[in-house]
N, C-alpha and C positions, 0 to 999 in steps of 0.2 A: 260608682265602681262596683258597689255593694247589688248594682240592677245587674250587670255588667256580667258577676260574677253565678247572679240566681240562674238569668238567662243560659251560661252557659253549663251549668251543673242538669239542669232542665233537660235544656239539647244532649246532654250526653245518659242522660236514664232514657231518654228514647233510645240513644243509638244501643246500650247497651239491655232494653227490654230487647229488640231487634235481634242485634246478634247473640245474644243468651240464648232466644227461642229456637235461633237457626243453627246455634252449635249441638243444642239435648234435644231438641222436638226433629220432629221433618218438615223439610219443605215447605210443605202446607201451612204450618199452622204457621210459620215465620212469619210467609207474604200474608198472613191475616191479619196478623201482630203490624205489619209495614202499614196495613191499608187501615188500621184502624185509627191508628197516629196519624195518617194523610189522610182521612177526612176532617178531623178535629184541628190539627192542629198544619193546613198545606205549606204556608210559607215557609214556615221553620223546618219543613219535611225537605221540603226541593232544595233550601237554601245549603242545607247537611247536605243533601247529594254532590251538589256541587262540588261543595267543598273536599268531600270524601275524594272526590274524583277528580279535582287538581291533585289536592297529595298525594292521590295511589300515584297518577300517574309521573309525578317529580321523583315520587318513593322510587316506582318501577326504573327510571332513565339511574337514578343513582344504584341502584342496585345491579342494573346490566351494566353498567360502566367497571364497577367494583365488584362484579362476583369473579373468579376461578374460571379464563374458560375453558372448555372443555374440551377434548379430546378430537380432532378430525375424524369422524370414521372413516373406515376402508372403504375407496371406493365412491366417497361423497363432492371430492372434487377429483374431475380425472381431466389429466394432460392427453388428450385424446388424438393430437397430432401435433409433431414438434418438425419443422423441415430446416435446413440449413440450407442457403443455394447461394453457392461461394463463383466466382466470376471472375479469371484472372488475364486479364489481356495486357500482353507485352508488362509482365509483372504487376501491376495494378492488380489491383484486387478488392471488386466490386461485392460486399456480404449483405444478403437479406437473411436474416433467421426471424422466422416464423412461426406462434405459440400458441395451439388452441385448447383453450380448458373450459371444463363444463363441471357447471353446479349442480350434483345431481341431489342434494339435498335438500330436506321443504324447509329450510333457513338460509336466509346471507350466509356468504363466508367472504374472509378478504385472501383474495388471489394474487402473491405475488411473483411478478416477473423478476429473476435475479438468474442474469447472465452475466460473466466475463468477457471482454473484450481484450486486442493488444493494445499497451499505451500509444504505440504509434500510431492507429488508427484515429482518425475522424467522424464522428457519428455525423450523418446527414440527414437522420430521418428515422423518426419515433411517432408509432399511432396504437391506440388503443380502440378496438370496435366495440358496443355492447350494445345489443338489444337496437340494430340496424344503426346504430350512427355511430363517427370516428371523430376522434377525437386527437387531434395531431400538435403534437410539440415544436413551441415554435422557437426558433434561436435570435436569439436578439445582442445587442451589448451587453456586457460585463454590465454594466453600471444601472442602466436600464431593468436589469433583472434581480437589482440589488434587493430592490424594495421589497421584490414578492421572498426573497430566501428571508430576509429577517422576518417578515412577518412568520414564517412555516418556526423559524425558530423561537420567536415569543411564544408560539405555541407548544413549544415543547416535542417539535414534529423534529426527523432527523430530515433539512429538506434539503440536503446532497442526495440525487440518486447517484453519484459515480462518486468511486473512492477507489484509492490502491488496495490491491487485492492479490501483493506478491510483488514476485519480481518481474514477470512480462506482462503481469495486465492488470486490468482497470474494472472493476465490477459496478456494471448498472442494474439496480434495481429500484420498479417500483410496485407499490403496491393498489389493487381496487375494489371495493368490495360490490361483489357481484351475487345479485341474489337468485331465488331459489328457482331451480330448474330454466337457468339461463346457461347465456355461455360468454366466454370472452375472448377475443385475440389479440396479440400485442405481434408488434410487425417494427424489427431494429433494425436499419440500415448503415454500415461504416466502411469505410474507406481507406487505404492503406500501400501503400509501395511497400512490396518487398524487399527486401535486403539480400543480396550475395555475401554468406558466410561460407568460408572453408570451400568454396566450388560447391554450394547448393544452393537455392532458395526453400525454404522448410517452409509449409501449407499446417500448424498441428491445431485441429478442435478440439478440445477438450471436450470427451464424455461423460458428462453422468446425471443421467435423466432423475435417479433416485426411486425411479417404479418401471414397472412396463408398459411402453408407449401403442399402441395400438397403430396408429403412421408413423413411423421413424423413417428421416430419410436423412441424409446429408448428401449431397450433389456439388460435385466441383469437376468445372469447365474449363480447362488452361487453354490459349492460345499464342502460339510465340511465332512470330514471321519468319525468328531465324532458325527454327530447329529445333523439336526435342531432343536432346542428347541420353539423356536415359530416365526414368522415373520410379517409385519405389513407393510400396504401402507401408507403412508399419502401426504397429500398434501395441504394447505389453499385456493389452486386455483381451486381445484375438486370441483367440482358440479355434482349431478346425472349420469348428460349425459356423465361427460367426465369418471367417475367413471365405467360405461362401456363400456369405451375405454380398460379399463385396464385387464389384464386375469391373474392369478398368478397362478403357480401348484407347491405344496407343497410334494417332498415327505420325506423319513426317513431322506437324507442326500445330497439333492438338490432341488436348487429353480429355477424357470423358471418365473419370471415380462415380460411384456408387454405392453407397452403403445403407441397406435397407433391410436389416436384420427383421424376421418375426416373434410375433413374440413370442415363440417357442424359443428361439435362438436369443434370445434376451433374458433367458431364465438361468438363475444361478443350478438348477437342478431341474428336472423334468416335473417334481410337486412345485417348484418354490415359485413364490411369489416376487422375492425380490431379483432385481438385473443384474447381471453382469456387465454391463456398458459402465464402467469406469475406469476414465483414462485417459490415453491421449493418442489421437487417430492424427496420423503424420503421415502428409505426403511429399516425400524430397525429389527433385528435379533443377535438372541447368539446360541451360542449351548451348544447340553447336554454335562455334566461334569459329571460322573457316578464315576472317580476314585480320588485319592489325589494326584497321582504322576504324573497326567496331560497327552499329549498326544503327543507319539513321531509319526514324518513320516519323511519316507528318500525314495528318487527318484534318481535314478542317480546319486549316489555315494555323497550325500548332505542330511544332516537330518536339523530337525525343531524337538525344545521342546519347547511345549503348557503348561502352567503352571498356573495354575491359583485355587486353591483349595477352596471348600466348604462349608459350615455347619461350621464352628471355631468360637471361641469367638473372640470379639475384644480385640485388646490392650488400656491400657488405656493411656491418653492424658496428655501432658503437654503442654499448648501452651502460647505464649505471642505475642500479637498483636501490633506490631510499627507502630503507625497511625502519617503520616506528618500532623499538623495543621497550619503550615504557611503559610505565604498571598498567596501564587502562588495557594493554594488550596478553597481559595474562590469563591460564589457562589455554582452552581449545584455540582461540585465535593466534597466538604466539605458535603452540604446537601444527596447527596448518599451512602457517607462514614456512617454518623450516619445512615440512611438506611437500611443498608446494617451489620452492627455493631448489632444494633438492632436484627434484624433477628438471625444473624448468633448465637449469644446469648439466643436465642431462644432456638436454636438446639442442645447449646455445651451439651455432655451425662453428668449425673452427677459424672457417673467414673472419669471424667477427671477435670484437676486443669488448671487452667488460671491467666494471668493478662495481665492490658492492659496500655500502655503506649503511651500518645500522646506529639509531639515536634514542637518546632520550635525553635527557638535559644538557648532555654531553654528545658529542660526536665523534663514532669510531672507524673509521674506513678500515678494509679487509688489506688494501695495498693504499701507497699515495698516488698513486697511477693506473692507468686502464693495463690490461692483460690481454695476451693473446689467448683464444680459447683450446689452449693445448691439453690433452689430456692430461699434464702434470699439472697445471694451474687446477682445471675443472676439479680435479681428485684435493687438491690444498682449498679451492673454495669452499667445497662442500665439509670439509669437515670443520671451516670457521662456519657454517651456516649451524651446523650441530650443535655448536658454541651458547648460540643466542640466547640471552633468556630474558623476561621482563623487568625493568626496573624506573624508577624515577618519573620526570616529570616530560613533558615536547617540548622538543625544539626545530620547528618546521624549519624559519625561518635558516639556522645555519646548516642543519642538515642539507638542505636543498642545495645553498649558495658554496657549499662546499663540492657537490657532485657536477655543478656547470664548472667550477672552477678544474676539478679532472678534466671535463670533453675541452677546454680553454687549452689546459699545456697538452692534451695529446693532439690536438689540432696546431698550436703552433711551433711544437717543435718533430710535428711529423710523424707522428707514432703511431698515425691510422693512415690509412687510401685516401688519398684526393678525393675520388669517386665513391664517398662512404656517405654513411647518414648516423647521426649521432641522436640522440633522446636518452630520457631521463624517466623512469620508472617510480615514481614515488605512493611506499603504502603507508595509509596511516588511518586510526581511528578514532582520533579526537582533536580538539581545539589546543593550539601551541597555548601553553602554561609555561615557559621557559623561553628567556634570550628576550628575542621581539615577540610579541602575543599582539599588535595592533595586526588587524586582518587585511587593512588597505597596503600598512605599510610593510607588511611579508610580498604582497603580492606586485607594488613597486617595485622591490626589492628586486624581486625574481626576471622581471620585464627587464627590467636594465641589467639586469646581470648579462640575460641572456641572448641578448641583442635581436634577435631573430635568428641567431646564426646553431638554435639545437630546439629541439621539439620537447614536451612536457607534458608524461599521462600523470593524472592524480589519482588512485586508485582510495575510496573511503569505505572503509572496511564497519559495516553493523550502522548502524544509525545514533551515535554519539557525535560523528564525526560533523561538520559543518560543508557539508554537502556545498550551497551555493560558493563559500568561499573557494573550493577546489574548484567548481567547473569553471567558476572567471579565473581563477587564475591558471587557469590547463588551456581553456582559448584564449587568455592573450598571449599565448606561448607556443598555440601552434598545433596543440591538443587538442584531448579530449578527457573526461572527467566518467568515471565506470562507480558503484558503487557493487562492493563484494559482500554478498548477504550471509550471514553470521549463520551457519548452517554444517551440516554434516560432509557436504559436497564445496566448503569454499576454500579451498585449497584446490581442488579441479577448477574452480568460476577463475584462478587466479593462475592456472595455467594453461584455459583457456583463452583470456588476455592475451595472454605472450604469445601466446600460438599464432594468433591473428597478425599481429606486429613483426614475427619473427623471420619471414620472407617478404620485403621490401623489392619492387622489380623495378618501379620508377618512382626520378623525384622532379620537383616543378614541372607537375605537369598542365598544359596549357591548350583549352580546345576555342579556336580562335572561329568568328565567323562574322561576315561582313555586316559591316554596318546598317548598307543601303536593304539588306535582305532581310536579316529581322531586328527583333528588340526585343524589350522584356526579357531578357536571358536570365535564367537562375544564374551559381554559380558554376564558372569555368575554370579557375585556377585550383588547382588542388597541391599540398605542396609533397603527397606521397600517391604509391600505387601500392597498394599490396596482393600477395597472392591470394588468390581466391576469392578477393573482391569485384567491386565494380565501380567506374564514373557513370553517375548518369545526371545528361545538361538541356532542359527543352526555354523551349519559348515560341515565339511567336513570327509568323511570316511575313511581312510586312507588304512586299511585291506581291499584288494576284498574279503578274502576267512572269514569274519567276519560272524558268527552267528547268533550272541547276541551283543546287543549294552547296553553298561554297565553304568545306572545311579544313581548317591548319589545324594539325594538333604539333605539338612542340613538347619533348619533355626528354628528359636527362635519363642517361640507362648507366650501366657498368659501365659499359666500352667507348660509348660516346652517345652525342649531343644526335638526337630522334625526332625529323623533321617530316610530315606526312602532311602532301597538301591533295584532298578530296573532291570530287563534287557527286551529291547525288540527286538524281531525277525527281521530279516535279511532278512532269508532264502527266505520265500515268498512273498516279496516286488515286482517282477513282476506281481504277480497274484491281490496283492493286488492296485496295479495301474491299470491295466486290469480292477478290479473290479470296482474300483472308478470312470474309465472313466475322468481322470484329466482332464481339460480343456486346460493346454498348459504342454507340462510333466518335463519343467524345471523351473517350478515355484519356486524350494526351491533355487535352486542354482541361480535366481537374486532375490531371499527373502534376501538370506545369502548377496549378494553384495553390496544390497539397508542397509542392516542392519549394514553389515562393513564401509561403508561411510559413514552413520551415525554417526557410533559413534566414529569413527577417528575423524569426523570433531570435534564434541564434546569434544573430550581431545585434542584438539589443541586449543580450547578456551585458558583452563587453562596450558598449558605444557612451560615449556623453550623454547627458540631459538632455539633449534636443536633438539629439541624432534617434536616441532611444525614442522616441517622443515619435516623430517622423516614420519611420519602420514599427513599432508600434501599431501608427493611423493605418500604415498600408497594410500592413498582414490582416487589422482589423476589417480595412473595406473588402479584401479578398473573403474573411471568415464568413462575412455576414452575404457575401457577394452568391459565395458556392454553399451555401446553407451546412456549413462546417460547425462545430462544437470543439475552440479550439482555447487557447490560455487567457483570449481575447474576447470569447463568445460565451452565451449560456442559453439552455434551450429550458425554455421554458411549460412544463406538461403543467395542465390542471385538467385532475382528476374526475370526474363522473360528478361522481357527491360533493367538490368543492369547485362545483360549477355556477352555483346559483351563490355561494357565499363568496367567489372574487379569490379563490386560494388556489396558488399551483403551488409545487414543486419545482426545483431547477436544477439543472444537472450543467455541473461547470468540468473541466479536464482536471485534475491533479498534477500537479506539479512533483519532479521528484525531489525537492529540496527542501519540502513542503512536510507536517506530521502530520499522522492523519489519525481518524480516532477508530479506536479499535480495531489495529492493526492485527496481523497472525504475528504469531512471535515464531519464527524460522528455528530459533535454538532449543535443543533440543537440554540446554541447562536450565536447572530450576533454580530462580530468581523470585529471590524474595521480596514484594512491594516492585518488579520489574517485570513488566512485559517490553518486550523490546518492538518499535513502529516502525513499517516502511515510509521548470520549463520543461520539456521532453527530454526525457534522457539524452544524453549525448552519441556519438558514435565515432569511427578512425575515421580522418580526410581522408578517402580515396578506398579506404578500408572495406567501409558499409555504409555508404552513400555518397554521393558528390558533395552535397554541401557539406560533412564531418558532421551532421547532426543528425545519429542515427535513433529515432525513437524508440526504438525496442534493443534494449541490451543484449539480448540473444539473435537478435536479426530473425525472428520467428513468427508465423503470423498462426495469430491463436485466434482461439475460442472456445466457448464451456456453453456444452447444454444447459438450459435453466432447472437450475436445481427450487425447484416450487418449495417455496415455505407459508402453508395453510396453516391462518388461525378463524376462529368463528368469530364474524363478527354483527353487527343487529344495525337494523333498520337507519333506528334511532339515530342520533346524529351526536357524539360523544361530546361531552359534558366540558364546557369550560368554565374555570372561575377565576373572570377578571371582572367581578362586580357586575358578573352578566349573571341571566338564570337560566334552568333547560328548558322552561317552558316559559310563556310572556305571564308578565307579572300578574297574579291574582291579585285583587281587592279583597279584601276581606271584612265583613262588618263584626260587630260585639258578636255575635251570637254565632260566626263561624270559628273553626278549628285558630289556632293562632299561624300570623304567617312561620315560614321559613329563612332564615337570614344568611345572609351570604358573608366573608369574608375573603378581600382580596390575596392571590396567593402569587409568590414570587419563585423563582427555580432559583434555590440557594446553590453555589457552592459547596458538592461533599463534603461532609469530614471521613479526614483518614482510614483507611479502614488494612489493618493486615489482609495481605494479601499470600496465598499460598499456591502454587502452579502445581497442576497434576497430569502437565503430559501438554502436548501440543492439540489436541483433538476432544479435549474437557474442559467444562467449565473450569475456573481455578475457584478453590473458597477463600471466602473470604469471612471477617470477623472484627469488631473492633471491643473494647474493653471502655465500663465506666469507672471511675474512680475517682476518690478523694483526690482534691485538688495537691501538686506537685508529689505525687506518686514514685517513689521509683520503683520498676520492674524488669525485672530479669528476661532478655532475650535470647542471650544466646550464653549459653556454657559451655563449652568443646573442650574434658580433662585431656584429650590426645593431644590437639593443640595447646593447649594452654589460655584458650583465649576465653574473654567470658567479656560479654558486651549488658548494659543496663541504658536505660533509658527512662528519663524524669518526663514526669505529664507536665501537659498546662494548669492554669489556675482554676481553670473548671474538670481538671479529671479528664479531660481527653487526650487521647493520644497523638494530639498536635505537640510533640517532643521538644520542651527547653533545654534539653541538652541528654549528650550520650555518654557516656562511659566504657574506655576500651581497654583493657587489660590485660598483659601477654608477659604470661606465667610471673615471674616475681623482677622481670626488667624492666617492662616498661608500661605507665599511663598514662594514655592521654586522654582530655578531657575537650569535650568538644559543644560549645556554646554558640547562640546566635550573632555573639560578636564573636566571641576570641575562639581560638583553638592553642592548649597548653599542651607539653609534654612535659610527663618526671620519668627521667633516668635514674632507675635505682644506685646502680656502677658508679655514679660520683653523687647520688642526689642533687643535681643541678635539675632545674627546672627552665624552659623556655616559651615563651608566646608569641604567637604569632596573629591578624588581624586574616579576613576572610578575605582577605587581598593579599596580602602577603607571604601566605605561609608555605616554605617550602626546603623542606629537609630530607637526607637521605644517607644514611649508614648503612651498617652489615645488613642488620635485620628488621630495619624499619623505613618506611620513607612514606613522607607527607608530601601533598602536591594535589593542588589543584588541575581539576583538568576543564572545566568552566568555571566560570565566576561563582557559579553556585556548589560544585562539584567538588566535595572534597574525596583524595581518596587514600587510604592509610594503608600498605601491606606489611602487613608482619608476619615475615617470614614465608612468601608466599603465598601464602591467605590475603586475598585482597576483600575489602570493606567501603564502601562508599557512603557518604552522606550527604544528604543534599539538602541545601535551604532553600526554604517557599516562604513567600512573602503573601502568600493567599490561598484561604479565607485568613489567614492572620499569618506573622509569622512564627516558621517552627522547622522542626526540624524531620528528616527523615532518613532512615534506613534501610539500604541496598547491598545485600550481602548474598552470595550465591552456595546455595546449600548443596551442588555438589560437594564443595571443598571445605568439607565439617564431616568431621566424621559421624558416625550412627549415635554412638552414643552419646551425644550433643544432648541438652537439657534446655529449657527453659521455653519461653512463646513460641518463639519460631525457632531453636533448636530444635524442639524435639521433631521437626519435620523435615530433619535432615535423612533419615534414614527414609523418608517417602511417605507419601499417602495415596491413596485409592479409596475410590467411591462406586457403587451402583446406582445408576439411574431408575427411577422409579417411577416420577410423573412432572413431566417438564412443562412448564407455562410460563409462558415471559411475562415479568412484572407480574406475577401472582403465585402465593404459595404452591414449591414444588416438594418434591419428595423425596430422597435419597438415602440409599443406606452406606455406615456410618458408619464399618469397625462394630460391625454385627446392631447397632443403635438404627432404627428408622427415627431418622430426621424431616421436620420440613424446614427448606429454605426457601431465600425467594430470587429469584433471576436477574441479575440485573447491571447493569452496565457501574462500574465503577471507578472511579479516577485513582491510578499510577500513578503517584506522585514519586517514585522508582525512578521514573523518567522524567515528567513532566506533567504539572499541573490539566494540561490539556489531554493527556493520555488516558486511554477507555481501557478497557475488559472486563466481557462476560463473565461472571462470579456466580457464584450459590455462596447467599449471605449467610450464615448461622448468626443467629439470635443470642439474648441470653450469655455477652460473656463467652461466646464460643462452649458456651454448654454441648457437650456433646463429641467435639471437636479436639477440644484442650486436654491433656492428663491432668487426673485430678481439679481441683475448686483453685480458681482463681489466687484466693489468698496466697495461696503455694509457692506463688510466683511474686512477690512482694518484698522487697527488700529497706532496707531501714537505711543503708548506706548507699552511694552512690557506685562506690567499687566493690562492696560486699558481694562473697564468692557464696555458693549453696554451699 
């Protein structure tokens, strides 16, 4: 040991003499000293050099990964070309997006290809081309891709390339390292069947390049054999100068639209470098409809039948609106619901009959039977709607059954016309918490009561609702589910949905084809056909010698039964195909595959276990055959830097019923500790597609020009700490530097942080506090409403709260613990307690009810407070309170932000120190994804994290927020 120590000390003297000379003398003298040591002790010096190099490289790599990435200089990364080529042949859209990016910097850069595509679209190809080599995404069975996905997650990477990005879109995002002075080309292809909605097909291309693009071009070619009846191009961002960049050519059955603004036309001002291209580029069109039988097209052994008759009288409608008024509808939800109902009532046709039912834990019909939509009844109904207020729990089962009973009585007592259509529209924003709460039992009860006589449409308001529950219940009863997004236009979303079902023209529609002529036909029976929609059926021709395709159309109109027989010629199909110059010849076959997959997935939602397996196997086979990324398949993308490491990213198809990480917050409400998050979305049978399975909620064909995210990257591989070394492990002898040691690092569940929203386009502000065990913190004190909320920390002093106290004036005290909830009423000095499984109480001033099994809602004189019980990373409570409903004079760790907070970004760097200016102070913060426990342990939001107990963010020292008693007030 002494010898080792001596050798090391001796070697350190050599190093020190060389370094000291190099720092204080000229380089030539340092070189002389180095050579002097080399001549006398060559072995020791060479070992030292080797050791220094190894440690230096290791240090370099560690510092490269830890240092803040510098801001990308303007012009370093250049999108020098971006093209969208959309070809629409008889409603089937085939879109290719190509982006070319050059790295003009002297170091490697990470380039992110970030685009949005319609939720209804299936990705069918993706590739990246770099340095003459193309990397192509491969579509695989989801289970086969799972192992690669899990490996990426274990590395702490975001493995999913596709995620929900709002109401209509999914975001596709992939990053790749591009060497200095190199280029990369991204190419994404996806396919979609356009849906006719309210008489239009809409192609929406979202334009937002975020920079000037030298070669920017959108080309849209439309070919419709029926003929084009009208076409219009719109866009809110379009100036007169940009309108000059649009070229539009429309003939009898074709259209070409080109949008290619020059660099100068893209500028916000003559000298600006910012792009004015920011918004939706919209193409609206429809086709000519001259025959009642529709249009049948046959190409390469496949047929498609488009059916949308015109000039038909509408069928009277009997509709019952079943409206959730429970406490969770508090605030803007209930206000927008009232606004929408008032507008909808105004538009109800006088031929129709209607009813209104509102519910919380009790059921309140406006009338106990349907009434005619006379001006007098409409006026009375509007007055009733104006009185709707939120309160209580959620009894979905009894409310829907009441609506069914109302329709049944009307039918049995002949209060409504025999040839009329009866529907129920359910609007709710949460899980059932009162009456029957078992979801399967509710579905069974509703199905048994409806007995295929009526149709149920389910509208889920926001993201607290169990969408899968509503979807299955609607599909089992001939309807569909839709999500209503919490936003400023929620009332308009409700109105638009009603407008889609407002005018039924046909019921019991069936398109029949001879069995010996066709097979593998998509859905051909539909309960309804609504005005402005379209029914589409596709299939395979089995008889190659067939001269005519025979079709029988049967339906019920308001006047009589409708029966039409037609024969469509096949003999001249090649001539027709050549004349129409179809943009891609196998479009009908791919359209058939697209429809078949969607319909099988839709049927699987309500099928038995055995049938579901068969349907999914059939849909999977087609998905793989046509290279579609569907809910059953994944696209595996291997990036160039991962090729030798056998590592890939996986693109999955997000589902409407799933929660998605880092979703946008569509609500303008500021919610402490809560940011709202977003099968294929469902549509209306005969309204927005033949299957009744409409992938896009607004039936819009949408794209977004990529919004590149540029971050400095390095050619050195990213370090991983799983008992692994950044370099091959060196073998150190006793006279070399000590070997660095590493310990395995696990990804831990995040400790909670307070989340302060700062608007829809800004990072939230997050902070946590560290105090002693069981400290009581004042969270909200609102002198105007008389509400005070305190919380007790856990045994480690973390804000994993073990109890909350809510005090309302001198009238009520609520204590919420991990096991029980207690209500103290001052008026009679009574105490009532409930477990988390049984809590339910309602009186004039206070309501306590479970929204979900782990979400308690407390309403105090119209102030809503939610307490969420979590079991990971340990059992604890979390507070969710609307800041918009707290007075600006409030105080407390959270209450102080009711007046609002804003900041100015100074420097932003992901996962590294950033700088903001807040309240006149320059703060160093960290940009991170933090868990929002106000929603769930899986929900993430982007935050600027303020350290040191929120110093610089909160008013005053932390000690001023510490209370001595759970119900203490300041």
